[in-house]
N, C-alpha and C positions, 0 to 999 in steps of 0.2 A: 213367257205369262204359258202356262198348263193348261189348256182350256177343259173347265169342269164337264162333268157330264153329268145327266139328268137322269135316273132311275124311272123308270117307266114299270108302273106296279104291274104290269101286261109281259113286260120283255123278258122274262126268264120261262115261261109256261114253255116255249119252242124247244128248249132246253130237257123238258121231262117227258120226252119221247123215249121208249123204249131203248137204253144201251148196256151193250154184256162187255163183258170182259175175259179175255181171251187171253190165254196164261200157258206157257212151256216152265211147267216147272220141276222142281229137281236142282236147281243152281244154289250154289254157294252167293252169299251176298257179300261186299264188300265197299267201301268207302262212306264218306261221312254223310248225316242227312242234318238238315234243321226242322228243331221240330217247328212245328205250327202252330197260329196263335189260339183262343182260347174259344170256342164254339159257345160254351154257355157264359163264357165270359162277354161276351161280345153281344148276344142273344140280350143279356139282362141290362147291358149298358146303350141297347138299342130301344129299349122298352123308356129306361131312366129316363132318356133323352127328355120324354116327354114332362117332366119335371119342370125342363127350363124353358124360357120364355126366349132367352137368348141364344144365340148359335152353338153348337154342341159340337168338337169334330172329334172323330174317336178315328187313330191311327191303329195300325194295323188290323185291321179287320177283315178276318175269311169269307175267301167268295165260294160260299158252299149254300144249298141249298135251303136251308133253315134261314139263314139269311136271308135268302132272296124271299123268303116267306114271308117276314118278318117286316123288310122293308117294302113290299107290295104291299101291303096292309097298313103302316105309315102313311105310305103315299095315297092309297085312299079313302082317307080322313084328313086330307089336306096338308101334310107333313110334306115339303120339300127337302129331297133327298139327294146328295149329288158325289158324285164319286172322283176320286182324283188316287189312281194305283190302288192302294189298298187302305187309305184314308176316304173315310165316309163323314161328311160335313150334312148336319142337320139343323133345318132352319125350320122354326116353328108358325102355323098359321095365326093371325087373330083369334080364330074361335076352330075348333076340330070338328069334324061333322061326320058321325056316326052313320048316318042314316047312308053315306057314301059306300061305307067297308068294304072289304072283298072277302067277303064271305068265305070264299074256294079256297084262297088263300092261307085265312085264319081257321079254317078247319081243318087245315094239313098241318100244323104246326101247335104241338101241347105250349108251343112259347107264347100264343095267345094270353094263355092266364094270365102270365105278369105284367098284361097291359090293364089289371083290375087296380092295384094302390094307385098308380099313375094319373089315369082316367079319373081318380076322385076326386079330384083336384081342378077338372074343368068343368064336372054338370054332375049335378045332386041326385040323378036319377038315369041311367043307361043300361041299355040291350049288348051284352057279347056272347060271339057265336063260340060254343062251346068246344072244346080243344082237341085236336086229334096227337099225329105225329109214330109214336110206336106202338105198334100189335103188344101189348104187355101183361092182357087182362086188364084186373080192377084195379084203376090208379086213381083212386080217389082224390075228389078236390077241396072235401070238408074240411080238409086240415087249414087250408085258405080262409074258408069261410068262418070259421071258427077265430084264427086267429085277427079277424077284419071286424069281429062282431065286438069286442071290446072299444074301438074306436067309433062304434056307434053306426057301423052298414049294416043293412041287411042284404041276402042276396040270395034270391029262388032260383031253382032251375026248373025251365020247360026241356019241351021234349029236346030245342037246339039251342037254346040259347043259355045265359046265366043273364037274370033281372036284379039290378043290382041299384040301391037307393039308401038315400039317407037325410035326417034334418039338421043335425051340427055332428062335425067331425071332434074327436075330444081325444086327451092324451088319455094312456093306461098303462096297467101291467099287464104282460101279454104273456099267458103260458102256451106256449107251441103244444098242439095235440100229435105233433110228430116234427121230430127236429129234420125236417125238409126242406132241400137248399128250395125252390121255387115260392114255397110257402113264404121261408124266409125275408127272400126277398122282397114278396109283394108289403108285404107287412114294414119293412124298412121302407119301401118308395111311399108307402101313405104316410108313415110316421112324419120324413122329412120336410113335411110340410102341414103341418099341425105344430104350431107353436107350444112350446114347451118340451120337456123330457116324455120319453114315452118307452116303456121298458122291456124288453124281448127278452123271456125267458127259455130255458131250453133249444135255444137259434140252433140251426147250424152254424158250422164254423168253415165250412168248405169254402172251394179257391175261389167261385163264382161271388160266393154271396164277400167273401174280403175285399173280392177288383170290383164291387159293388159301393161297398163303404170308403175304398179308397178314393172312387170317382165322387162319390158324393162330398168326401172330406176335402175334392178339390170344388166343390159348387160351394163351399162356407159352411157345412152340416159339421157338426162336432158328433163324433159317435163315440163313445167311450166301449174299451174291451173287445175291440175288434180281432179278429183269431180267438175269440171265446165263444161258450153258449148261452153269455148273457150279453145283451146288447143295453145302452140307452144312446136314443137317439133326438139328440136337440134340434127338434123342430124349427122351423121360421112363416114368415107368412111369406115368402116368397124364393124363387132364386132369378134371378134374370144377368144373365152375365154370360161372359163366353169362356166356356169348357174346354181345355186340349188335354186328350187323356190315351193313352198307348195300353191296347189291351194286352195283359203276359200269356205266357206261353200256354200248353194244352197238355194235363199232365196224361188224358187219356188218348193222345196223338203219341206221345213218347212212350206208353204202354202198347201202342200196335207196333211199335216198331221194336221195342225188347220180345215182344211175343213171336215176331218174324225172326227177329234175331236167332233166339233160342233155339224156334223148331227148327229154322234150314241151318241150323250148326254153324252159325255165319258169326265173324268179327266186324262190328262195323260199328262207328262211331256218332253217337246221337247227342249234338250239340243243343243244346238251351233247352234243357230239363228241369224243370219247377219239383228241384228238390223236395220241399216241404211237403209235397203230397205225393209223395212216392217213394217215401222211406219204408215208411211198414210193407207194401210192394216188394222193395226189395229185398229187405230181411227175410221174408218168406220166401221169397227165390234163394235168396242164400244159404237158406237151412233145407232146401231141397237139389244144391248141389251147384247153384248158377254163378258163374265166376263174373267178375267184370271189376273196372276201375272207374275212380270218378278222380274229375278236378277239383279245386280248391270252388267255394260257391264265390258268384256273382251277381250283381243286381240285372233285374229285366228291364224294361225303357220305361216301365211304369215307378222306378225305383225303389219298389216295395216289395216284389216277390225275387225269391232265390234260385240263380239257375248253378247246374254244372253242366259239364260235357262228362259224356258217360260212354265208356268204350265198351262192347261186350265180349265175352269170350266162348269159344264153343265148350260147353258143359256136359258133363253126364249126369243128368237128374236123376234121380228119388223120389217116389210119393212121398206126400206130407203125410207125416204121420197123422198131425191132427186134422180135421175139419177146416176148407178154407170157407169163409161166409165174408159180408160187404156190412159196412155198418156205417153210420152218419161219420162226418170227420169230426176229431182225431179217429180215423179208422180206415182198412182197407176200403175204399173207394166202391160204392155199388158199380159205379162204372167201367171200373177196372177188371172187375170179380171175372166178367164172362171171358175173358183171356188166359185166365187160368184153368180154364175147361180145353183148349185148343192145346197148352203148355202141358196140362197134367196127361195130354198123349203121348208125350216125350219123356216121363218120368216111370222109372222102374219100380211096379205095385200098382195098389189101386188108392185112387185119391177121392174124397167126397168134396164136393162143393155143393154148399147149401146158399144159395139165393132166393132168400127170404122176401124180399121186395117186394118181387113181381111174380104171379100167378104162371106165367108162362114163358117164361123164360128160359128155364131150364130145361122146358117140353123142346127149346128150337137146338139145346145142347148136344141134341143127338141125331140131329142132322151130319154132325160129323161121321156118322157112321158111314154114309155114304161115301166117304174117302178112307175108309179102311180103320175108325177109332170101336174103340169096345169099350161100350155104356151099357148103365144100368139105371133106369129112369127110378127114380124109388117113392116119389110124388113129386106133385107139383114145383116142388123147390128143392127136393134134391136128387143131386145125379152122381151115381157112382163114375169114376172113368179111369181104367185100366191100363198101362202101357206094357209096352213101349211099341206105340204106333207107326208102321211105315203106309205113308199115307198112298189112297193111289188116285189116280184121276178121273175126273167125273164131269157129268154137265148136269148142272144144279140152278136153280133156283133162286133168288135171294129171298129169306124170310122176312116178312115185311116188319124188320125190328134190326137198328143202328146196328147194335154191338155183336148179335148173333152174327151179322151177315159179314161182316170183316172177318170173323171167327174161319168162316171158309176158305173166304180168302188167302188169309195164311198157310191151311190147311194143305191146298190147289199151289200157291206158291211153296211148299216142303214134296208136293206130290209129283214123280215122275209122269213124263209124259203131258198131254194136250188136255188141259181142263178147260169150260167155259162157267160163267157166274153171270147168268141173268139179268135182268133188270137189278140196274146197279143203283136205282135211287135215292134208296136208302141209304147206302155208303156216302153217295156225294151230299147226303143231308149234311153230314159231319166232316167229312174229311175233305181237302184239296188235293186237286193233281195228285191223286196216287201213283196212277201210271208212270205218273214223269219221275216220280220222289224212286217209286222202286225203281224202273231202268236206269237212274244213277247209280243204282246201289248193284247195278248187274242182273237183276231181274228180267226177265222176258215175258212182257204183259204189255198188251195194247187194248183199247177202249173202242169199242164199234157200235155202228147203230145199225137196230132194226128194222 
C-alpha cells in the first residue's frame, strides 16, 4: 500500500525563493522527449472538483507552481488534497470556508477566477480575491461577468475582490462576449449544476474546454457540441460520485520543444503530441520550410484526445509571407503564438507577429534583442522580426509572463557560450522539470538557487 501524502497549502512557498538557469548553449540536441500533461487542463479540473460532493481522482497532474497555488487555495478553504505520484485525490468538506482562503496564493494565480462557477453551488453570496498571474496588460474579466449574468449572477469588483451574489440560478441562452477559454469554462461549471439545458454560443472550443467537458461527462453531465462553438449543457441537481480522470497532454509544452528543436537546428522526437491542437501551427511552420515526420494518431489516457509522435528535422526557414497571429480555436493557439517570435529569428527575411490579445506581450518579445535578435516594435500588439539571427549569450532576468520567459530560454539554448536566466518562477508556473528534460536531450543546463 502506497502511503498518501497530504499537501499543506504552505508547503510549496519555500520553493518560491529565487532560482536561475545556468546554460551552456550552442549544442545540438538529440533523443526523445515525452510531452507533459496539460497545465490549463489540470487547473480547470482542480476547480471543477468543487462541483463534486464525492471523491475526485485526477491522474497525470503536472507538478508545477500554478497547480501548487490552486491546491493551496483548495486546502485553505477546507478541501482535502492527497498526492500519489502525479495523481491527486480530492475530497470535499461538508462545507467550504472562504473566510480562511489563502489570499496570497489566490492573488498569485489567474486561475482563481475559475472558482466563480463552482462556488456558486456552495453559497449564494461570497467574496473572492482578484486574480493575478502573468503581467500582460489589461486582461479584462468582464466576459466572465457577462457570461454569468444570464444565469442570475451579479458580480461587482472592489479594489481587491470580486463580490458575487444571486437569488436563484436559472438556465439561459448565453452569448459569450469573448470566446475566452476561462470564461467559457466558468459558465460550463456554473451550468453543470443548474437543472435543465443551458446553451452557450460563441464558446471557446480549445483543448482545456474540451478537457472540462470530457471530465463532466464522466460525472454524468450531458454536453452536446463538444469541440464546437455552441454547447448545450444539461445540468443536474448534484454530482455526488467517485470520478476518475486522466489529464491529457499539453500543446504548449509540445510547442516549446518544437521551437527548441527548430532554433537549435536539432532532430528530436516528441512523443504524445496532441495533434488536433498543433495542426495549424505545423502547417504555418511547414510553409516557412520546417520539415518533420508524424506517426499515425493514437489516443491519450482520457480516451478522447488524439496524439502523435513527431520527429523534427533541421530545416532552412524563410520568413512567413503572411502575418502570424493567434485566435480562438480552431486557430493558431494564442499561447503558442509567442514561440513563433523566437522561431522567426531563424527565418530568412522579416516576419510580422500580431499579438492582438495582450497589450504587453509583444513588448516582451523585444527582450530577444539582448540575445542578438533584430526586432522592430510597431505598436503594443505588432512586432517585426528579421532573421537570420546568430544568438549570443547573455545574463537576463525573466519577464513577468510565462511564454515570453520561455522564449529567452530557447534563445539561450541556441547561443554559444554561458548564459544565465534569472528568477525563473514564471517558467516553473507552467513547465515541470525543464532542466532534466532538456539535459536528457543533450542540453547543458542546471537550476541553481540564489
